[in-house]
C-alpha positions as CSV (number, residue, x, y, z in Angstrom):
1,M,12.0,-15.1,15.5
2,I,9.4,-14.0,12.9
3,K,6.6,-15.0,15.3
4,E,8.1,-13.0,18.2
5,N,8.7,-10.0,16.0
6,L,5.1,-10.0,14.7
7,K,3.7,-10.4,18.2
8,N,5.8,-7.5,19.5
9,I,4.7,-5.2,16.8
10,Q,1.0,-6.2,17.0
11,L,1.0,-5.5,20.8
12,T,1.9,-1.9,20.0
13,L,-0.7,-1.3,17.3
14,P,-4.0,0.5,17.9
15,E,-7.1,-1.5,16.8
16,N,-7.7,0.6,13.8
17,V,-4.2,0.1,12.2
18,T,-3.6,-2.7,9.7
19,L,-0.2,-4.4,9.5
20,V,1.1,-5.3,6.0
21,A,4.0,-7.7,6.3
22,V,6.5,-6.6,3.6
23,S,7.8,-9.9,2.4
24,K,9.6,-8.9,-0.8
25,T,12.8,-11.0,-1.5
26,K,11.9,-13.3,1.4
27,P,11.5,-17.0,0.9
28,V,8.1,-18.8,1.0
29,E,9.2,-20.5,4.3
30,D,9.4,-17.1,6.0
31,L,6.0,-16.1,4.8
32,Q,4.6,-19.4,5.9
33,E,6.0,-18.8,9.4
34,A,4.4,-15.4,9.5
35,Y,1.1,-17.0,8.3
36,N,1.3,-19.6,11.0
37,A,1.7,-16.8,13.5
38,G,-1.6,-15.3,12.3
39,Q,-0.5,-12.8,9.6
40,R,-2.7,-12.7,6.6
41,I,-1.7,-9.5,4.7
42,F,1.6,-9.6,2.8
43,G,3.2,-6.8,0.6
44,E,5.3,-7.5,-2.4
45,N,7.0,-5.1,-4.8
46,K,7.6,-7.3,-7.8
47,I,4.5,-8.8,-9.6
48,Q,6.2,-12.0,-10.7
49,E,7.5,-12.8,-7.2
50,M,4.1,-12.1,-5.8
51,V,2.4,-14.4,-8.4
52,D,4.9,-17.2,-7.6
53,K,4.2,-16.9,-3.9
54,Y,0.4,-16.7,-4.5
55,N,0.5,-20.0,-6.4
56,V,2.1,-21.9,-3.5
57,L,0.8,-20.2,-0.3
58,P,-2.7,-20.5,1.4
59,K,-5.5,-18.8,-0.6
60,D,-6.8,-16.7,2.3
61,I,-3.8,-14.5,2.2
62,Q,-4.5,-10.9,1.0
63,W,-1.8,-9.8,-1.4
64,H,-0.8,-6.1,-1.6
65,M,1.3,-4.7,-4.4
66,I,3.4,-2.1,-2.7
67,G,6.1,-1.4,-5.3
68,H,6.2,1.0,-8.2
69,L,3.8,-0.4,-10.8
70,Q,4.6,-1.3,-14.3
71,S,1.4,-1.1,-16.3
72,N,2.2,-3.9,-18.7
73,K,2.4,-6.4,-15.8
74,V,-0.9,-5.6,-14.1
75,K,-2.6,-8.4,-16.0
76,Y,-0.5,-11.0,-14.2
77,M,-2.0,-10.2,-10.8
78,A,-5.4,-8.8,-11.7
79,H,-7.2,-12.0,-10.8
80,F,-6.1,-12.1,-7.2
81,V,-4.4,-8.8,-5.9
82,D,-6.3,-7.4,-2.9
83,L,-4.9,-3.8,-2.8
84,I,-2.5,-1.9,-5.1
85,H,-0.6,0.8,-3.0
86,G,1.5,2.9,-5.3
87,V,-0.8,4.2,-8.1
88,D,0.6,7.5,-9.3
89,K,-1.0,8.0,-12.8
90,L,-4.5,8.2,-14.2
91,K,-3.2,6.1,-17.1
92,T,-2.3,3.3,-14.6
93,L,-5.7,3.4,-13.1
94,K,-7.2,2.9,-16.6
95,V,-5.0,-0.2,-17.1
96,I,-6.0,-1.7,-13.7
97,N,-9.6,-1.0,-14.5
98,K,-9.3,-2.7,-17.9
99,E,-7.6,-5.8,-16.4
100,A,-10.1,-6.0,-13.5
101,K,-13.0,-5.9,-15.9
102,K,-11.7,-9.0,-17.6
103,H,-11.9,-10.9,-14.3
104,D,-15.2,-9.3,-13.3
105,R,-13.6,-7.8,-10.3
106,I,-13.3,-4.4,-8.6
107,I,-9.7,-3.8,-7.6
108,N,-8.9,-1.7,-4.6
109,C,-6.2,1.0,-5.1
110,L,-4.4,3.7,-3.1
111,L,-3.2,6.9,-4.8
112,Q,0.4,7.6,-3.9
113,A,1.1,11.1,-2.8
114,K,4.6,12.6,-2.9
115,I,5.3,13.8,0.6
116,A,9.0,13.2,0.9
117,K,11.5,16.0,0.2
118,E,13.7,13.5,-1.7
119,D,13.6,13.4,-5.5
120,T,13.8,9.7,-5.6
121,K,10.3,8.9,-4.4
122,F,7.4,8.4,-6.8
123,G,4.0,10.0,-6.3
124,L,1.4,12.6,-7.3
125,S,1.3,16.1,-6.0
126,F,-1.7,16.9,-3.8
127,N,-3.2,19.0,-6.7
128,E,-2.8,16.1,-9.1
129,I,-4.6,13.8,-6.7
130,T,-7.5,16.2,-6.3
131,T,-7.7,16.7,-10.1
132,I,-7.8,13.0,-10.8
133,L,-10.5,12.3,-8.3
134,H,-12.7,15.1,-9.6
135,S,-12.2,14.2,-13.3
136,D,-14.9,12.7,-15.6
137,E,-12.4,10.2,-16.8
138,F,-11.9,8.8,-13.3
139,A,-15.7,8.7,-12.6
140,E,-16.1,6.3,-15.6
141,L,-13.7,3.7,-14.1
142,N,-16.2,1.2,-12.7
143,N,-13.8,-1.7,-11.9
144,I,-11.5,0.1,-9.5
145,N,-12.2,1.5,-6.1
146,I,-9.9,4.2,-4.6
147,V,-9.9,3.2,-0.9
148,G,-7.3,5.7,0.3
149,L,-4.0,7.4,0.0
150,M,-0.4,6.2,0.5
151,G,2.8,8.2,1.1
152,M,6.5,7.5,1.8
153,A,8.2,10.0,4.1
154,T,11.7,11.2,3.7
155,F,14.4,8.8,5.0
156,T,15.4,10.9,8.0
157,E,16.0,10.8,11.8
158,H,14.3,14.1,12.2
159,A,11.0,13.3,13.9
160,N,9.5,16.8,13.3
161,Q,10.0,16.5,9.5
162,L,8.3,13.1,9.5
163,K,5.5,14.5,11.5
164,D,5.0,17.4,9.1
165,E,5.0,15.1,6.1
166,F,2.5,12.6,7.6
167,T,0.3,15.4,8.9
168,A,0.1,17.0,5.5
169,L,-1.1,13.8,3.9
170,K,-3.6,13.2,6.7
171,N,-5.0,16.7,6.1
172,L,-5.4,16.0,2.4
173,F,-7.1,12.6,3.2
174,E,-9.6,14.2,5.5
175,D,-10.3,17.1,3.0
176,L,-10.9,14.7,0.1
177,K,-13.1,12.4,2.2
178,N,-15.6,15.3,2.5
179,K,-15.4,16.5,-1.1
180,V,-15.2,13.4,-3.4
181,N,-18.4,11.7,-3.9
182,T,-18.2,9.0,-6.6
183,E,-19.0,5.3,-6.4
184,N,-15.4,4.3,-7.2
185,C,-13.9,6.4,-4.4
186,N,-14.4,5.5,-0.8
187,L,-11.6,6.8,1.3
188,N,-10.9,4.9,4.5
189,V,-7.2,3.8,4.3
190,L,-4.2,6.0,5.0
191,S,-1.1,4.0,4.3
192,M,1.9,5.7,6.0
193,G,4.8,4.3,7.9
194,M,7.4,1.6,7.5
195,S,9.8,-0.2,9.9
196,G,11.7,2.9,10.8
197,D,8.9,5.5,11.2
198,Y,5.6,3.7,11.7
199,K,5.2,4.8,15.3
200,I,5.3,8.4,14.2
201,A,3.0,7.7,11.3
202,I,0.4,6.1,13.6
203,E,0.6,9.1,15.9
204,N,-0.2,11.3,12.9
205,G,-3.2,9.4,11.5
206,S,-1.9,6.3,9.7
207,T,-4.4,3.4,9.5
208,M,-2.0,1.0,7.6
209,I,1.7,0.4,8.0
210,R,4.1,-1.5,5.8
211,V,6.7,-3.3,7.9
212,G,9.4,-5.6,6.5
213,S,12.8,-5.7,8.3
214,A,11.3,-5.4,11.8
215,I,9.4,-8.7,11.1
216,F,11.7,-10.7,8.7
217,G,15.1,-9.2,9.4
218,H,17.1,-7.3,6.9
219,R,16.7,-8.1,3.2
220,N,19.3,-9.8,1.1
221,Y,19.4,-7.7,-2.1
222,N,22.0,-10.0,-3.7
223,Q,19.6,-12.8,-4.4
């Protein structure tokens, strides 16, 4: 089932779009099945769960932290995490930088923009993102690399609203690509789109999608 789901999704993806298999709450066996089907990028939203899976699964997996980040737990994944999606504070970037330095690593990060109309979503305003990337404090962080932006759209059936939200982030992304010129900022990833809206996200410029239930089936939140 997982293998077929992955294949069906991959057949629809343009070459420039990366698929992150969102494996949070899923057992190691499910991840291994996806791995055996060729998937190498997995997204988790709890650091401890990601660490546990990292310890038992093949080491060529790229682990993405996609959940809201608790700064005090960054140290547990700093030695292996490949990409951190949801950074929405300069303070958090400083913590990641500090922990990356301890392992002599540069950790790739995405800044999370608030594009949804809902109040429940985390994220920075477009102005806050621009301010951070142009700040002297940011320029001094040598052990992080901002490789792009990430946004979660409103949970809605209205395709036009989704299109507007994704397009707004795409425009910011293109604008910043031309204006930010620091060694620790190299924008090439636009992470937008999940199981329910990734096709619209791709149509509007996404280069990375986060898909869970369409691969693994619906999650069991009672575990």
